[in-house]
Chimera marker file (.cmm) of the C-alpha trace (Angstrom):
<marker_set name="trace">
<marker id="1" x="-0.028" y="-0.018" z="-0.016" r="1" g="1" b="0" radius="0.5"/>
<marker id="2" x="2.797" y="2.442" z="0.764" r="1" g="1" b="0" radius="0.5"/>
<marker id="3" x="4.334" y="1.867" z="-2.628" r="1" g="1" b="0" radius="0.5"/>
<marker id="4" x="1.106" y="2.956" z="-4.270" r="1" g="1" b="0" radius="0.5"/>
<marker id="5" x="0.907" y="6.090" z="-2.116" r="1" g="1" b="0" radius="0.5"/>
<marker id="6" x="4.536" y="6.900" z="-2.966" r="1" g="1" b="0" radius="0.5"/>
<marker id="7" x="3.839" y="6.442" z="-6.689" r="1" g="1" b="0" radius="0.5"/>
<marker id="8" x="0.774" y="8.713" z="-6.451" r="1" g="1" b="0" radius="0.5"/>
<marker id="9" x="2.797" y="11.354" z="-4.529" r="1" g="1" b="0" radius="0.5"/>
<marker id="10" x="5.575" y="11.214" z="-7.089" r="1" g="1" b="0" radius="0.5"/>
<marker id="11" x="3.174" y="11.623" z="-9.985" r="1" g="1" b="0" radius="0.5"/>
<marker id="12" x="1.393" y="14.477" z="-8.360" r="1" g="1" b="0" radius="0.5"/>
<marker id="13" x="4.521" y="16.388" z="-7.154" r="1" g="1" b="0" radius="0.5"/>
<marker id="14" x="6.485" y="15.959" z="-10.403" r="1" g="1" b="0" radius="0.5"/>
<marker id="15" x="3.591" y="16.871" z="-12.628" r="1" g="1" b="0" radius="0.5"/>
<marker id="16" x="2.592" y="19.869" z="-10.427" r="1" g="1" b="0" radius="0.5"/>
<marker id="17" x="6.112" y="21.258" z="-10.630" r="1" g="1" b="0" radius="0.5"/>
<marker id="18" x="6.600" y="20.703" z="-14.326" r="1" g="1" b="0" radius="0.5"/>
<marker id="19" x="5.052" y="23.243" z="-16.692" r="1" g="1" b="0" radius="0.5"/>
<marker id="20" x="5.358" y="20.813" z="-19.628" r="1" g="1" b="0" radius="0.5"/>
<marker id="21" x="4.515" y="17.181" z="-19.982" r="1" g="1" b="0" radius="0.5"/>
<marker id="22" x="4.930" y="14.820" z="-22.961" r="1" g="1" b="0" radius="0.5"/>
<marker id="23" x="1.672" y="13.062" z="-23.796" r="1" g="1" b="0" radius="0.5"/>
<marker id="24" x="1.417" y="10.090" z="-26.157" r="1" g="1" b="0" radius="0.5"/>
<marker id="25" x="-1.933" y="8.781" z="-27.275" r="1" g="1" b="0" radius="0.5"/>
<marker id="26" x="-2.201" y="5.310" z="-28.693" r="1" g="1" b="0" radius="0.5"/>
<marker id="27" x="-0.907" y="5.325" z="-32.312" r="1" g="1" b="0" radius="0.5"/>
<marker id="28" x="0.253" y="8.892" z="-32.130" r="1" g="1" b="0" radius="0.5"/>
<marker id="29" x="3.767" y="10.381" z="-31.406" r="1" g="1" b="0" radius="0.5"/>
<marker id="30" x="4.416" y="12.002" z="-28.050" r="1" g="1" b="0" radius="0.5"/>
<marker id="31" x="3.622" y="15.754" z="-27.937" r="1" g="1" b="0" radius="0.5"/>
<marker id="32" x="4.708" y="18.478" z="-25.483" r="1" g="1" b="0" radius="0.5"/>
<marker id="33" x="1.723" y="20.011" z="-23.802" r="1" g="1" b="0" radius="0.5"/>
<marker id="34" x="1.562" y="22.800" z="-21.203" r="1" g="1" b="0" radius="0.5"/>
<marker id="35" x="-0.748" y="21.955" z="-18.397" r="1" g="1" b="0" radius="0.5"/>
<marker id="36" x="-1.975" y="22.755" z="-14.922" r="1" g="1" b="0" radius="0.5"/>
<marker id="37" x="-2.326" y="20.208" z="-12.078" r="1" g="1" b="0" radius="0.5"/>
<marker id="38" x="-5.757" y="20.648" z="-10.562" r="1" g="1" b="0" radius="0.5"/>
<marker id="39" x="-7.838" y="18.425" z="-8.265" r="1" g="1" b="0" radius="0.5"/>
<marker id="40" x="-5.829" y="15.263" z="-8.901" r="1" g="1" b="0" radius="0.5"/>
<marker id="41" x="-5.331" y="15.570" z="-12.701" r="1" g="1" b="0" radius="0.5"/>
<marker id="42" x="-3.332" y="17.306" z="-15.377" r="1" g="1" b="0" radius="0.5"/>
<marker id="43" x="-5.602" y="19.712" z="-17.161" r="1" g="1" b="0" radius="0.5"/>
<marker id="44" x="-4.845" y="20.787" z="-20.742" r="1" g="1" b="0" radius="0.5"/>
<marker id="45" x="-6.641" y="23.025" z="-23.270" r="1" g="1" b="0" radius="0.5"/>
<marker id="46" x="-6.240" y="22.913" z="-27.025" r="1" g="1" b="0" radius="0.5"/>
<marker id="47" x="-7.466" y="22.029" z="-30.536" r="1" g="1" b="0" radius="0.5"/>
<marker id="48" x="-8.558" y="25.604" z="-31.203" r="1" g="1" b="0" radius="0.5"/>
<marker id="49" x="-6.989" y="28.251" z="-33.263" r="1" g="1" b="0" radius="0.5"/>
<marker id="50" x="-3.725" y="29.408" z="-31.739" r="1" g="1" b="0" radius="0.5"/>
<marker id="51" x="-3.817" y="26.677" z="-29.066" r="1" g="1" b="0" radius="0.5"/>
<marker id="52" x="-1.890" y="23.409" z="-28.749" r="1" g="1" b="0" radius="0.5"/>
<marker id="53" x="-3.031" y="20.371" z="-30.659" r="1" g="1" b="0" radius="0.5"/>
<marker id="54" x="-4.483" y="17.550" z="-28.703" r="1" g="1" b="0" radius="0.5"/>
<marker id="55" x="-3.993" y="14.846" z="-31.406" r="1" g="1" b="0" radius="0.5"/>
<marker id="56" x="-5.295" y="11.479" z="-30.540" r="1" g="1" b="0" radius="0.5"/>
<marker id="57" x="-6.599" y="12.419" z="-27.128" r="1" g="1" b="0" radius="0.5"/>
<marker id="58" x="-10.261" y="11.362" z="-26.965" r="1" g="1" b="0" radius="0.5"/>
<marker id="59" x="-12.704" y="11.140" z="-24.132" r="1" g="1" b="0" radius="0.5"/>
<marker id="60" x="-12.482" y="7.813" z="-22.287" r="1" g="1" b="0" radius="0.5"/>
<marker id="61" x="-9.149" y="6.797" z="-23.955" r="1" g="1" b="0" radius="0.5"/>
<marker id="62" x="-5.866" y="6.318" z="-22.229" r="1" g="1" b="0" radius="0.5"/>
<marker id="63" x="-2.605" y="8.224" z="-22.758" r="1" g="1" b="0" radius="0.5"/>
<marker id="64" x="0.985" y="7.898" z="-21.513" r="1" g="1" b="0" radius="0.5"/>
<marker id="65" x="2.264" y="11.074" z="-19.739" r="1" g="1" b="0" radius="0.5"/>
<marker id="66" x="5.996" y="11.555" z="-19.288" r="1" g="1" b="0" radius="0.5"/>
<marker id="67" x="7.035" y="14.294" z="-16.844" r="1" g="1" b="0" radius="0.5"/>
<marker id="68" x="10.425" y="15.968" z="-17.057" r="1" g="1" b="0" radius="0.5"/>
<marker id="69" x="12.416" y="17.503" z="-14.169" r="1" g="1" b="0" radius="0.5"/>
<marker id="70" x="12.679" y="21.230" z="-13.938" r="1" g="1" b="0" radius="0.5"/>
<marker id="71" x="16.422" y="21.256" z="-13.095" r="1" g="1" b="0" radius="0.5"/>
<marker id="72" x="17.917" y="19.416" z="-16.099" r="1" g="1" b="0" radius="0.5"/>
<marker id="73" x="14.808" y="18.569" z="-18.117" r="1" g="1" b="0" radius="0.5"/>
<marker id="74" x="15.336" y="14.824" z="-17.820" r="1" g="1" b="0" radius="0.5"/>
<marker id="75" x="12.553" y="12.187" z="-17.645" r="1" g="1" b="0" radius="0.5"/>
<marker id="76" x="11.341" y="11.748" z="-14.018" r="1" g="1" b="0" radius="0.5"/>
<marker id="77" x="8.272" y="9.546" z="-14.268" r="1" g="1" b="0" radius="0.5"/>
<marker id="78" x="5.925" y="8.101" z="-16.889" r="1" g="1" b="0" radius="0.5"/>
<marker id="79" x="2.396" y="7.396" z="-15.865" r="1" g="1" b="0" radius="0.5"/>
<marker id="80" x="-0.850" y="6.209" z="-17.536" r="1" g="1" b="0" radius="0.5"/>
<marker id="81" x="-3.726" y="8.645" z="-17.674" r="1" g="1" b="0" radius="0.5"/>
<marker id="82" x="-7.433" y="8.290" z="-18.425" r="1" g="1" b="0" radius="0.5"/>
<marker id="83" x="-8.574" y="11.160" z="-20.701" r="1" g="1" b="0" radius="0.5"/>
<marker id="84" x="-11.708" y="12.893" z="-19.541" r="1" g="1" b="0" radius="0.5"/>
<marker id="85" x="-13.201" y="15.767" z="-21.628" r="1" g="1" b="0" radius="0.5"/>
<marker id="86" x="-14.965" y="18.433" z="-19.586" r="1" g="1" b="0" radius="0.5"/>
<marker id="87" x="-18.181" y="19.764" z="-21.085" r="1" g="1" b="0" radius="0.5"/>
<marker id="88" x="-17.999" y="23.510" z="-21.611" r="1" g="1" b="0" radius="0.5"/>
<marker id="89" x="-19.695" y="25.436" z="-18.839" r="1" g="1" b="0" radius="0.5"/>
<marker id="90" x="-19.741" y="22.499" z="-16.354" r="1" g="1" b="0" radius="0.5"/>
<marker id="91" x="-18.379" y="22.888" z="-12.871" r="1" g="1" b="0" radius="0.5"/>
<marker id="92" x="-15.361" y="20.750" z="-13.772" r="1" g="1" b="0" radius="0.5"/>
<marker id="93" x="-14.740" y="22.832" z="-16.896" r="1" g="1" b="0" radius="0.5"/>
<marker id="94" x="-15.094" y="26.074" z="-15.010" r="1" g="1" b="0" radius="0.5"/>
<marker id="95" x="-12.677" y="25.017" z="-12.277" r="1" g="1" b="0" radius="0.5"/>
<marker id="96" x="-10.104" y="23.748" z="-14.849" r="1" g="1" b="0" radius="0.5"/>
<marker id="97" x="-10.364" y="26.937" z="-16.948" r="1" g="1" b="0" radius="0.5"/>
<marker id="98" x="-9.926" y="29.116" z="-13.952" r="1" g="1" b="0" radius="0.5"/>
<marker id="99" x="-6.537" y="27.417" z="-13.290" r="1" g="1" b="0" radius="0.5"/>
<marker id="100" x="-5.544" y="27.195" z="-16.950" r="1" g="1" b="0" radius="0.5"/>
<marker id="101" x="-6.336" y="30.909" z="-17.642" r="1" g="1" b="0" radius="0.5"/>
<marker id="102" x="-3.711" y="31.954" z="-15.016" r="1" g="1" b="0" radius="0.5"/>
<marker id="103" x="-1.010" y="29.910" z="-16.649" r="1" g="1" b="0" radius="0.5"/>
<marker id="104" x="-1.703" y="30.715" z="-20.287" r="1" g="1" b="0" radius="0.5"/>
<marker id="105" x="1.211" y="32.704" z="-21.723" r="1" g="1" b="0" radius="0.5"/>
<marker id="106" x="0.824" y="35.155" z="-24.599" r="1" g="1" b="0" radius="0.5"/>
<marker id="107" x="-2.925" y="35.166" z="-24.709" r="1" g="1" b="0" radius="0.5"/>
<marker id="108" x="-4.304" y="37.710" z="-27.158" r="1" g="1" b="0" radius="0.5"/>
<marker id="109" x="-7.852" y="37.950" z="-26.023" r="1" g="1" b="0" radius="0.5"/>
<marker id="110" x="-7.360" y="38.215" z="-22.134" r="1" g="1" b="0" radius="0.5"/>
<marker id="111" x="-10.837" y="38.343" z="-20.553" r="1" g="1" b="0" radius="0.5"/>
<marker id="112" x="-12.561" y="36.780" z="-23.560" r="1" g="1" b="0" radius="0.5"/>
<marker id="113" x="-10.306" y="33.759" z="-23.461" r="1" g="1" b="0" radius="0.5"/>
<marker id="114" x="-12.689" y="31.455" z="-21.487" r="1" g="1" b="0" radius="0.5"/>
<marker id="115" x="-15.549" y="32.192" z="-23.891" r="1" g="1" b="0" radius="0.5"/>
<marker id="116" x="-13.291" y="31.411" z="-26.832" r="1" g="1" b="0" radius="0.5"/>
<marker id="117" x="-12.205" y="28.173" z="-25.241" r="1" g="1" b="0" radius="0.5"/>
<marker id="118" x="-15.860" y="27.246" z="-24.687" r="1" g="1" b="0" radius="0.5"/>
<marker id="119" x="-16.611" y="27.827" z="-28.416" r="1" g="1" b="0" radius="0.5"/>
<marker id="120" x="-13.552" y="26.616" z="-30.130" r="1" g="1" b="0" radius="0.5"/>
<marker id="121" x="-11.355" y="24.397" z="-27.867" r="1" g="1" b="0" radius="0.5"/>
<marker id="122" x="-11.400" y="21.259" z="-25.765" r="1" g="1" b="0" radius="0.5"/>
<marker id="123" x="-10.478" y="21.127" z="-22.112" r="1" g="1" b="0" radius="0.5"/>
<marker id="124" x="-9.230" y="17.734" z="-21.051" r="1" g="1" b="0" radius="0.5"/>
<marker id="125" x="-8.367" y="16.186" z="-17.718" r="1" g="1" b="0" radius="0.5"/>
<marker id="126" x="-5.574" y="13.560" z="-17.653" r="1" g="1" b="0" radius="0.5"/>
<marker id="127" x="-6.383" y="11.585" z="-14.591" r="1" g="1" b="0" radius="0.5"/>
<marker id="128" x="-3.755" y="9.181" z="-13.283" r="1" g="1" b="0" radius="0.5"/>
<marker id="129" x="-4.814" y="5.521" z="-13.242" r="1" g="1" b="0" radius="0.5"/>
<marker id="130" x="-2.133" y="4.572" z="-10.743" r="1" g="1" b="0" radius="0.5"/>
<marker id="131" x="-0.097" y="2.718" z="-13.309" r="1" g="1" b="0" radius="0.5"/>
<marker id="132" x="3.577" y="3.761" z="-13.743" r="1" g="1" b="0" radius="0.5"/>
<marker id="133" x="5.740" y="2.815" z="-16.773" r="1" g="1" b="0" radius="0.5"/>
<marker id="134" x="9.226" y="1.758" z="-15.859" r="1" g="1" b="0" radius="0.5"/>
<marker id="135" x="11.870" y="4.160" z="-17.193" r="1" g="1" b="0" radius="0.5"/>
<marker id="136" x="13.868" y="2.779" z="-20.232" r="1" g="1" b="0" radius="0.5"/>
<marker id="137" x="17.492" y="1.904" z="-20.131" r="1" g="1" b="0" radius="0.5"/>
<marker id="138" x="18.395" y="3.860" z="-23.296" r="1" g="1" b="0" radius="0.5"/>
<marker id="139" x="17.672" y="7.477" z="-24.361" r="1" g="1" b="0" radius="0.5"/>
<marker id="140" x="14.907" y="6.806" z="-26.857" r="1" g="1" b="0" radius="0.5"/>
<marker id="141" x="16.372" y="9.650" z="-29.000" r="1" g="1" b="0" radius="0.5"/>
<marker id="142" x="15.611" y="9.337" z="-32.698" r="1" g="1" b="0" radius="0.5"/>
<marker id="143" x="18.517" y="9.768" z="-35.103" r="1" g="1" b="0" radius="0.5"/>
<marker id="144" x="18.408" y="13.053" z="-36.946" r="1" g="1" b="0" radius="0.5"/>
<marker id="145" x="16.895" y="13.004" z="-40.436" r="1" g="1" b="0" radius="0.5"/>
<marker id="146" x="19.238" y="13.092" z="-43.397" r="1" g="1" b="0" radius="0.5"/>
<marker id="147" x="20.114" y="16.691" z="-44.278" r="1" g="1" b="0" radius="0.5"/>
<marker id="148" x="22.590" y="18.475" z="-46.614" r="1" g="1" b="0" radius="0.5"/>
<marker id="149" x="23.304" y="20.857" z="-43.673" r="1" g="1" b="0" radius="0.5"/>
<marker id="150" x="26.822" y="20.792" z="-42.223" r="1" g="1" b="0" radius="0.5"/>
<marker id="151" x="28.407" y="21.755" z="-38.954" r="1" g="1" b="0" radius="0.5"/>
<marker id="152" x="30.337" y="25.020" z="-39.114" r="1" g="1" b="0" radius="0.5"/>
<marker id="153" x="34.082" y="24.814" z="-38.820" r="1" g="1" b="0" radius="0.5"/>
<marker id="154" x="35.922" y="25.795" z="-35.675" r="1" g="1" b="0" radius="0.5"/>
<marker id="155" x="36.710" y="29.455" z="-35.195" r="1" g="1" b="0" radius="0.5"/>
<marker id="156" x="40.308" y="30.510" z="-35.871" r="1" g="1" b="0" radius="0.5"/>
<marker id="157" x="42.441" y="30.488" z="-32.711" r="1" g="1" b="0" radius="0.5"/>
<marker id="158" x="43.412" y="34.204" z="-33.225" r="1" g="1" b="0" radius="0.5"/>
<marker id="159" x="39.754" y="35.409" z="-33.372" r="1" g="1" b="0" radius="0.5"/>
<marker id="160" x="39.233" y="35.989" z="-29.579" r="1" g="1" b="0" radius="0.5"/>
<marker id="161" x="42.404" y="38.143" z="-29.439" r="1" g="1" b="0" radius="0.5"/>
<marker id="162" x="41.401" y="40.159" z="-32.485" r="1" g="1" b="0" radius="0.5"/>
<marker id="163" x="37.955" y="40.911" z="-30.967" r="1" g="1" b="0" radius="0.5"/>
<marker id="164" x="39.394" y="41.899" z="-27.567" r="1" g="1" b="0" radius="0.5"/>
<marker id="165" x="41.842" y="44.303" z="-29.277" r="1" g="1" b="0" radius="0.5"/>
<marker id="166" x="38.978" y="46.123" z="-31.081" r="1" g="1" b="0" radius="0.5"/>
<marker id="167" x="37.142" y="46.594" z="-27.748" r="1" g="1" b="0" radius="0.5"/>
<marker id="168" x="40.258" y="48.131" z="-26.078" r="1" g="1" b="0" radius="0.5"/>
<marker id="169" x="40.793" y="50.664" z="-28.853" r="1" g="1" b="0" radius="0.5"/>
<marker id="170" x="37.325" y="52.131" z="-28.437" r="1" g="1" b="0" radius="0.5"/>
<link id1="1" id2="2" r="1" g="1" b="0" radius="0.2"/>
<link id1="2" id2="3" r="1" g="1" b="0" radius="0.2"/>
<link id1="3" id2="4" r="1" g="1" b="0" radius="0.2"/>
<link id1="4" id2="5" r="1" g="1" b="0" radius="0.2"/>
<link id1="5" id2="6" r="1" g="1" b="0" radius="0.2"/>
<link id1="6" id2="7" r="1" g="1" b="0" radius="0.2"/>
<link id1="7" id2="8" r="1" g="1" b="0" radius="0.2"/>
<link id1="8" id2="9" r="1" g="1" b="0" radius="0.2"/>
<link id1="9" id2="10" r="1" g="1" b="0" radius="0.2"/>
<link id1="10" id2="11" r="1" g="1" b="0" radius="0.2"/>
<link id1="11" id2="12" r="1" g="1" b="0" radius="0.2"/>
<link id1="12" id2="13" r="1" g="1" b="0" radius="0.2"/>
<link id1="13" id2="14" r="1" g="1" b="0" radius="0.2"/>
<link id1="14" id2="15" r="1" g="1" b="0" radius="0.2"/>
<link id1="15" id2="16" r="1" g="1" b="0" radius="0.2"/>
<link id1="16" id2="17" r="1" g="1" b="0" radius="0.2"/>
<link id1="17" id2="18" r="1" g="1" b="0" radius="0.2"/>
<link id1="18" id2="19" r="1" g="1" b="0" radius="0.2"/>
<link id1="19" id2="20" r="1" g="1" b="0" radius="0.2"/>
<link id1="20" id2="21" r="1" g="1" b="0" radius="0.2"/>
<link id1="21" id2="22" r="1" g="1" b="0" radius="0.2"/>
<link id1="22" id2="23" r="1" g="1" b="0" radius="0.2"/>
<link id1="23" id2="24" r="1" g="1" b="0" radius="0.2"/>
<link id1="24" id2="25" r="1" g="1" b="0" radius="0.2"/>
<link id1="25" id2="26" r="1" g="1" b="0" radius="0.2"/>
<link id1="26" id2="27" r="1" g="1" b="0" radius="0.2"/>
<link id1="27" id2="28" r="1" g="1" b="0" radius="0.2"/>
<link id1="28" id2="29" r="1" g="1" b="0" radius="0.2"/>
<link id1="29" id2="30" r="1" g="1" b="0" radius="0.2"/>
<link id1="30" id2="31" r="1" g="1" b="0" radius="0.2"/>
<link id1="31" id2="32" r="1" g="1" b="0" radius="0.2"/>
<link id1="32" id2="33" r="1" g="1" b="0" radius="0.2"/>
<link id1="33" id2="34" r="1" g="1" b="0" radius="0.2"/>
<link id1="34" id2="35" r="1" g="1" b="0" radius="0.2"/>
<link id1="35" id2="36" r="1" g="1" b="0" radius="0.2"/>
<link id1="36" id2="37" r="1" g="1" b="0" radius="0.2"/>
<link id1="37" id2="38" r="1" g="1" b="0" radius="0.2"/>
<link id1="38" id2="39" r="1" g="1" b="0" radius="0.2"/>
<link id1="39" id2="40" r="1" g="1" b="0" radius="0.2"/>
<link id1="40" id2="41" r="1" g="1" b="0" radius="0.2"/>
<link id1="41" id2="42" r="1" g="1" b="0" radius="0.2"/>
<link id1="42" id2="43" r="1" g="1" b="0" radius="0.2"/>
<link id1="43" id2="44" r="1" g="1" b="0" radius="0.2"/>
<link id1="44" id2="45" r="1" g="1" b="0" radius="0.2"/>
<link id1="45" id2="46" r="1" g="1" b="0" radius="0.2"/>
<link id1="46" id2="47" r="1" g="1" b="0" radius="0.2"/>
<link id1="47" id2="48" r="1" g="1" b="0" radius="0.2"/>
<link id1="48" id2="49" r="1" g="1" b="0" radius="0.2"/>
<link id1="49" id2="50" r="1" g="1" b="0" radius="0.2"/>
<link id1="50" id2="51" r="1" g="1" b="0" radius="0.2"/>
<link id1="51" id2="52" r="1" g="1" b="0" radius="0.2"/>
<link id1="52" id2="53" r="1" g="1" b="0" radius="0.2"/>
<link id1="53" id2="54" r="1" g="1" b="0" radius="0.2"/>
<link id1="54" id2="55" r="1" g="1" b="0" radius="0.2"/>
<link id1="55" id2="56" r="1" g="1" b="0" radius="0.2"/>
<link id1="56" id2="57" r="1" g="1" b="0" radius="0.2"/>
<link id1="57" id2="58" r="1" g="1" b="0" radius="0.2"/>
<link id1="58" id2="59" r="1" g="1" b="0" radius="0.2"/>
<link id1="59" id2="60" r="1" g="1" b="0" radius="0.2"/>
<link id1="60" id2="61" r="1" g="1" b="0" radius="0.2"/>
<link id1="61" id2="62" r="1" g="1" b="0" radius="0.2"/>
<link id1="62" id2="63" r="1" g="1" b="0" radius="0.2"/>
<link id1="63" id2="64" r="1" g="1" b="0" radius="0.2"/>
<link id1="64" id2="65" r="1" g="1" b="0" radius="0.2"/>
<link id1="65" id2="66" r="1" g="1" b="0" radius="0.2"/>
<link id1="66" id2="67" r="1" g="1" b="0" radius="0.2"/>
<link id1="67" id2="68" r="1" g="1" b="0" radius="0.2"/>
<link id1="68" id2="69" r="1" g="1" b="0" radius="0.2"/>
<link id1="69" id2="70" r="1" g="1" b="0" radius="0.2"/>
<link id1="70" id2="71" r="1" g="1" b="0" radius="0.2"/>
<link id1="71" id2="72" r="1" g="1" b="0" radius="0.2"/>
<link id1="72" id2="73" r="1" g="1" b="0" radius="0.2"/>
<link id1="73" id2="74" r="1" g="1" b="0" radius="0.2"/>
<link id1="74" id2="75" r="1" g="1" b="0" radius="0.2"/>
<link id1="75" id2="76" r="1" g="1" b="0" radius="0.2"/>
<link id1="76" id2="77" r="1" g="1" b="0" radius="0.2"/>
<link id1="77" id2="78" r="1" g="1" b="0" radius="0.2"/>
<link id1="78" id2="79" r="1" g="1" b="0" radius="0.2"/>
<link id1="79" id2="80" r="1" g="1" b="0" radius="0.2"/>
<link id1="80" id2="81" r="1" g="1" b="0" radius="0.2"/>
<link id1="81" id2="82" r="1" g="1" b="0" radius="0.2"/>
<link id1="82" id2="83" r="1" g="1" b="0" radius="0.2"/>
<link id1="83" id2="84" r="1" g="1" b="0" radius="0.2"/>
<link id1="84" id2="85" r="1" g="1" b="0" radius="0.2"/>
<link id1="85" id2="86" r="1" g="1" b="0" radius="0.2"/>
<link id1="86" id2="87" r="1" g="1" b="0" radius="0.2"/>
<link id1="87" id2="88" r="1" g="1" b="0" radius="0.2"/>
<link id1="88" id2="89" r="1" g="1" b="0" radius="0.2"/>
<link id1="89" id2="90" r="1" g="1" b="0" radius="0.2"/>
<link id1="90" id2="91" r="1" g="1" b="0" radius="0.2"/>
<link id1="91" id2="92" r="1" g="1" b="0" radius="0.2"/>
<link id1="92" id2="93" r="1" g="1" b="0" radius="0.2"/>
<link id1="93" id2="94" r="1" g="1" b="0" radius="0.2"/>
<link id1="94" id2="95" r="1" g="1" b="0" radius="0.2"/>
<link id1="95" id2="96" r="1" g="1" b="0" radius="0.2"/>
<link id1="96" id2="97" r="1" g="1" b="0" radius="0.2"/>
<link id1="97" id2="98" r="1" g="1" b="0" radius="0.2"/>
<link id1="98" id2="99" r="1" g="1" b="0" radius="0.2"/>
<link id1="99" id2="100" r="1" g="1" b="0" radius="0.2"/>
<link id1="100" id2="101" r="1" g="1" b="0" radius="0.2"/>
<link id1="101" id2="102" r="1" g="1" b="0" radius="0.2"/>
<link id1="102" id2="103" r="1" g="1" b="0" radius="0.2"/>
<link id1="103" id2="104" r="1" g="1" b="0" radius="0.2"/>
<link id1="104" id2="105" r="1" g="1" b="0" radius="0.2"/>
<link id1="105" id2="106" r="1" g="1" b="0" radius="0.2"/>
<link id1="106" id2="107" r="1" g="1" b="0" radius="0.2"/>
<link id1="107" id2="108" r="1" g="1" b="0" radius="0.2"/>
<link id1="108" id2="109" r="1" g="1" b="0" radius="0.2"/>
<link id1="109" id2="110" r="1" g="1" b="0" radius="0.2"/>
<link id1="110" id2="111" r="1" g="1" b="0" radius="0.2"/>
<link id1="111" id2="112" r="1" g="1" b="0" radius="0.2"/>
<link id1="112" id2="113" r="1" g="1" b="0" radius="0.2"/>
<link id1="113" id2="114" r="1" g="1" b="0" radius="0.2"/>
<link id1="114" id2="115" r="1" g="1" b="0" radius="0.2"/>
<link id1="115" id2="116" r="1" g="1" b="0" radius="0.2"/>
<link id1="116" id2="117" r="1" g="1" b="0" radius="0.2"/>
<link id1="117" id2="118" r="1" g="1" b="0" radius="0.2"/>
<link id1="118" id2="119" r="1" g="1" b="0" radius="0.2"/>
<link id1="119" id2="120" r="1" g="1" b="0" radius="0.2"/>
<link id1="120" id2="121" r="1" g="1" b="0" radius="0.2"/>
<link id1="121" id2="122" r="1" g="1" b="0" radius="0.2"/>
<link id1="122" id2="123" r="1" g="1" b="0" radius="0.2"/>
<link id1="123" id2="124" r="1" g="1" b="0" radius="0.2"/>
<link id1="124" id2="125" r="1" g="1" b="0" radius="0.2"/>
<link id1="125" id2="126" r="1" g="1" b="0" radius="0.2"/>
<link id1="126" id2="127" r="1" g="1" b="0" radius="0.2"/>
<link id1="127" id2="128" r="1" g="1" b="0" radius="0.2"/>
<link id1="128" id2="129" r="1" g="1" b="0" radius="0.2"/>
<link id1="129" id2="130" r="1" g="1" b="0" radius="0.2"/>
<link id1="130" id2="131" r="1" g="1" b="0" radius="0.2"/>
<link id1="131" id2="132" r="1" g="1" b="0" radius="0.2"/>
<link id1="132" id2="133" r="1" g="1" b="0" radius="0.2"/>
<link id1="133" id2="134" r="1" g="1" b="0" radius="0.2"/>
<link id1="134" id2="135" r="1" g="1" b="0" radius="0.2"/>
<link id1="135" id2="136" r="1" g="1" b="0" radius="0.2"/>
<link id1="136" id2="137" r="1" g="1" b="0" radius="0.2"/>
<link id1="137" id2="138" r="1" g="1" b="0" radius="0.2"/>
<link id1="138" id2="139" r="1" g="1" b="0" radius="0.2"/>
<link id1="139" id2="140" r="1" g="1" b="0" radius="0.2"/>
<link id1="140" id2="141" r="1" g="1" b="0" radius="0.2"/>
<link id1="141" id2="142" r="1" g="1" b="0" radius="0.2"/>
<link id1="142" id2="143" r="1" g="1" b="0" radius="0.2"/>
<link id1="143" id2="144" r="1" g="1" b="0" radius="0.2"/>
<link id1="144" id2="145" r="1" g="1" b="0" radius="0.2"/>
<link id1="145" id2="146" r="1" g="1" b="0" radius="0.2"/>
<link id1="146" id2="147" r="1" g="1" b="0" radius="0.2"/>
<link id1="147" id2="148" r="1" g="1" b="0" radius="0.2"/>
<link id1="148" id2="149" r="1" g="1" b="0" radius="0.2"/>
<link id1="149" id2="150" r="1" g="1" b="0" radius="0.2"/>
<link id1="150" id2="151" r="1" g="1" b="0" radius="0.2"/>
<link id1="151" id2="152" r="1" g="1" b="0" radius="0.2"/>
<link id1="152" id2="153" r="1" g="1" b="0" radius="0.2"/>
<link id1="153" id2="154" r="1" g="1" b="0" radius="0.2"/>
<link id1="154" id2="155" r="1" g="1" b="0" radius="0.2"/>
<link id1="155" id2="156" r="1" g="1" b="0" radius="0.2"/>
<link id1="156" id2="157" r="1" g="1" b="0" radius="0.2"/>
<link id1="157" id2="158" r="1" g="1" b="0" radius="0.2"/>
<link id1="158" id2="159" r="1" g="1" b="0" radius="0.2"/>
<link id1="159" id2="160" r="1" g="1" b="0" radius="0.2"/>
<link id1="160" id2="161" r="1" g="1" b="0" radius="0.2"/>
<link id1="161" id2="162" r="1" g="1" b="0" radius="0.2"/>
<link id1="162" id2="163" r="1" g="1" b="0" radius="0.2"/>
<link id1="163" id2="164" r="1" g="1" b="0" radius="0.2"/>
<link id1="164" id2="165" r="1" g="1" b="0" radius="0.2"/>
<link id1="165" id2="166" r="1" g="1" b="0" radius="0.2"/>
<link id1="166" id2="167" r="1" g="1" b="0" radius="0.2"/>
<link id1="167" id2="168" r="1" g="1" b="0" radius="0.2"/>
<link id1="168" id2="169" r="1" g="1" b="0" radius="0.2"/>
<link id1="169" id2="170" r="1" g="1" b="0" radius="0.2"/>
</marker_set>
């Protein structure tokens, strides 16, 4: 029982402190989503003009949520979530939107934002199921795609001295 409580505390604390989570719906690639932890779930808003895409996240489905650490950005915990869509205007929706509104950066419509979200967006709650995914041994990094771009060459050794001389003369 204590292991379950510790897992639940880890999910809540890590997700609450992280402003960005990686969410992977079945059959879709993982996407970074900004969120707010509210009443036991990560709440996200999106799928509207100018908002983050919530591709593959449907009401009643499950998703895999990976939380990164704030200090170095490394993976802390991966947990399974049940996706619950809040109906616009419901108590759950209003509580989630009140929290999300305070964390939304670069909003162009300010006070009209909740009305726009009700018309054009979806508000989802990602509720932990209590199931944790073990962290992988490898990095899971994808190799970069082929490209004609090249790495620039090293700067000449004398360049720092030349730049410092110009500053001294002024």
